[in-house]
N, C-alpha and C positions, 0 to 999 in steps of 0.2 A: 400733782404739781399744777395741773390745769386749774383746779379750783382754788388752790392756795395762792398762786402767783398771778392768776388771771391771764395766763398764756393761752391764746386760742388753740383749741384742738383742731384736728384735721379729720376729714370724712373721706374714707375710702369708697370706691366703687367695688362691689363684690358680686359674685355669682352664687354665693352660698345662700342657703335658706335662712330666713330670719329666725332668731331665737328670742330672747327676752329684751333685746335692745330697744332703745327709743329710735324713732325715725331719723333723728339727726346723727346717730352713731355710724350709719353706713348708708350708701345709696345702693339698694338692692336692685340688680338688673339681671336680665336673662343672659345666657351665653351669647346669643345673637347680638343683643344690645352692646355687650362688652366688646365683642369682636368688631362691631361697627365703630365704636369709640376708638379702639386701637387703630383701625384702618384709617380713620379720619384724623389720627394723631392728636386726639383730644386728651389722651392719657400719657403721662410722662413715664410710667413704669407698668410692668405687668409681672406679677409673681404668682406662682401656684403654691398654695398652702393647703394641705389636707384635701387635695383634689379640687379646690375652688380657686377662682381667679380673683386677684385683688389689684387695684391700681389707683393712683391719685390723678385727679384731673390736672392738666397742665397749669391751670390758673389757681391751684390750691395755695401755692407758696408766694405770698406777696413779698417782693424784695425788701420792703421797709419794715417787716415784722419778724418777730421771733415766734416760731411755731414749735409745737411739741407733737410731732406725729408718732403714732404707734406703728412701727414697721418692723419687718423681719430683716435680718442682716442681708439677705440676698437683694433686697430692693435698695439698699443704701447707695450702691454704686450707680444705679439708674437714676435715683433722685439727685444725687450729687451732680451728675453730668448735666441734668436739666437746670438746676439752680446755678451752677457755675457758669453756664452759658448766659444766664440772665444777669447775674451779679458780678462775676469775676472773682468772688471770694466767698468762703463759707466756713463757718466753725460748726463742727458736729460733736456732740457729746452723746455717747451711746450707752444706755443702761441695759445691761444684759440680765435677764431674769432666768432663774432655774426652770427646768421643764416642769417641775412640781408647781412652782408659783404660776406659771403660764396656765397650766391645767386648772388650778384653783380659780384663777380669774375668769377663765372661759366658762367654768361651771356656774359662776355667779351671774353670767349673762343669761 
């Protein structure tokens, strides 16, 4: 959808090791850097997935734009809270993928 409709994607911060992604897919940081960003309240959410930390920078979501973040269900509540504080309203459409599809997409990275 990002390519077809030109909806800007989002870039997570993560503590996991880089696989085959491009540099603009993730901001790869150490555990210490991630913790410092959390403490400084630079990140709007923090989710542990497969033993690694993931989070969006608080400036990721511009109130005047539609964005298509790739997030796990656990982070939706955290992201909603942050955006609702900025905007006062939010429409969310969540596409759930099967575990098989998620694994196939991860393998391609």
